[in-house]
N, C-alpha and C positions, 0 to 999 in steps of 0.2 A: 158823680162817681168817675166819669171819664177824666175830668180835670184833675181830680185827686190822684188817679192812676198815673197820668202823665207827669205830674209834679213829683210823685214818688219815684218814678223811673229817673227823672233828671237828678234828683237828690242822690239816688243810688249810684248813678254814673259819676257824679262829682266825687262821692265818697271813695269809689273804687279807682277811678282813673285820674280825677282831678278836675279843677274848674278854671284853670288859667289857659291862656292862648297856646301854650306849648304842650298841653295835654295830648297824648296820642290816642285820638278817637278812631283812627284808621278809616277815615272817610276821605273822599276825593278833595283835592285842593279847590275844586270848583264849589263844593259845598261850604268850605271854610270861607271863601271869598263872599259868598252870599250871606252867611251868618254875620260876617264883619260889617257888611253893608247895612244890614238890618240894625245892628247895634249902633253904627254911626248915625243912622237916621234917628234912632231913639234918643241918642245923646243930644242931637241938635234940637229935638222937640222938647227935651227936658229943661232947657235954658238954665243949666247949672244945678237944677234940683236933682236929688238922688235918683238914679236909674239903675237897673240891673246890668252889671258889667260883665258877668260870667258869660263867655261866648256860647256855651251849650244852650243857654236859655233863649237863643235866637234860632235854634234848629227847628225843623219841622217834626211833626209827630212821627212820621215814618223813619226819620233819621235815627230815632232812639232804638228801634229794633235792630237796625243795621249796625249801630255801635256795639250793642250788647252781643249780637251774634259774632261779629268779627273779633270781639275780645272775650269770647265765651269762657275760656279757661279762668279768667279773673272773676267771672260772675258765677261760675259753677258751684262754689261752696254755699252761695246764698240761694240761687234760683233752682239748683238741683237738677231738674229735668228740662232739657233743651226743647224737646217736642212739646211738652206741656206749656212752656213759656210761649212758644210760637203760636200755638192754638189759642191760648188766652189772649195774646196780643191781637191776633186776627179778629177775635170776637169783639174786643174793645174798639178796634178800628172800624169794624162794621157798624157797631152801635154809634160811634162818633159820626160816621158818614151818614147814617140814617137820620140822626138828629139834625145835622146840617141840611140834608136834603128836604126833610119835612118842613124846616123853617123857611127855606128858600121857596118851597112849594106854596106855603101859606102866603108869603109875600107876593108871589106871582099871581096867585088866584085872586088876592085882594086887588091887585093892579088890574087884572082882566075884568073883574066884576064892575070896577068903577070907570074904566076907560075903554074896554073892548068887550062889550056885553054879548056880542053874538058868537064869540069863539074864544078859544084859549090859545095863546101864542107864547113862543119862547121869549125869554128875557135874560139879558146879561145883568146879573146882580151886582158884580163888582169885578175889578181887575186890580191885581196887586203886582208890584215889581220888586226886584232885588235891591232897590234903593230905599225900600220902606214905605213907598207911596201906596195909597189905597184909592183907586179911582172909582168912585161911586157917586150917587146923587148929591152927596154932601161935600165932595172934594173941593177944597178952596186953597190947595197948596200951590207952590210955585212950579214952574215948568222944569221938569228934570233936564239936567245937562249931562250929555254923554260925549265921549271922544272916540274917534276912529280907533278900532282895535278893542274897545270895551266889549264885554259880554253883558247883554241886557236880557234879563229873564222876566217873563210875564206869565202870570197864572190867571186864567179866565174862569170865573165862576158864573155858570149859566144854568137855567132850569127850564125844562119843558114839562108842563103839568101832565101831559099825556105819556110821559116816559119814553119818548122816542130817542133813538141814537142821535147824539149831538156831534156835529162836525164844526171844528173851529178854524178860523182863518185870520191871517194878518196881511195887510197890504200897505205899502208905502205910497202915500199920495204924491203925485207929480213925479213919479219915477217910471221907468219902463218895466219894472218888475211885475210879475203876475202874482195872483193870490197864492200864499202858502196855505194849503189846506191839510188838516190832520184831525184825527179823532182824540188825540191827547189834548188836554187843556193847558199844557205847559209848553211855552215857547222859549227857546234859548237862541238868541240872535246875536251874532257877532257884528258889531257896527262897522259898516263899510264906508269908504271914502265918497262914494256916489251919493250918500245921503246927507253930506255936510250941509248945514244951513241953520239960520237963526230961528226960523219958524218951520218946523218939520212936523207933519201930521202922520200918525200911524192909525190906520183903521183896523179895528178888531171886530170879527163877526162870529156869531154862533147861529147855526141853522140845523134843521132836521131834513136831510136830503131824501128821506123816505116818505115825507108827508105828501099828501095829495094836493097841497097848495103851498104857495111861497110862505115859509115860516122862518123868518130871519130877524135877528137883533143885531144892531150895529152900535158901536161906541168908538170914540176917537181919543187918542192920547197925543198931546202936543209936546214936542221935544225941541231942545236945541242941541245940535250935534257939531262939535268942534273938530278941526283937523287934528291929525295925530301929532304928538309932541315932536318937535324937530330937534335933533341932536346938534349940539354946537361944538365945532372943532376949535379948540383953544390953541392949537399949535401954530 
């Protein structure tokens, strides 16, 4: 049901606003850049085989509500009642998150029963970035390459079976930086010159600061960071 609803909304938006790159979705340029990065990654994985080219289909679920609300006058004849749409969308999103949480919980409990029999601990399930990479136990991709000035977005999916508040953190290894800690699982990082290197490691953590014992999960992401493009004066 959730997937059907999401796909129906995407189809409706394409019908009303359009499906090409110039369509006015009224979202931030940052979101457009992220969508294009996901599409580019999908294009590379397809190896010339057909893939979805419409930019909207690389947006996140919550983007759809934002697009419709910001373009409400165009959707009013079809959706009719704005408040009803918002309430129904929230219910679908809640259901969607519940399904995802339950699945992550089952995976973590299975992991704990088989490897940590005496207690239940937090686990990072996967990390995704705005280049289309999914860092999980099956990741076999190549090392992402970034350049100074790029914006790198990471979304950390973690689960604590006891339902405690989760704090997320990132740390650049071999730098003088401190941990960046926050309760949001979405990190948006502008790549700085001090991180340039062929083999750069970013540590991602998820922990429950309110627990009575150390409850932390760590994963690493290896990167190559290039210097900023140099402008060439031809005069």
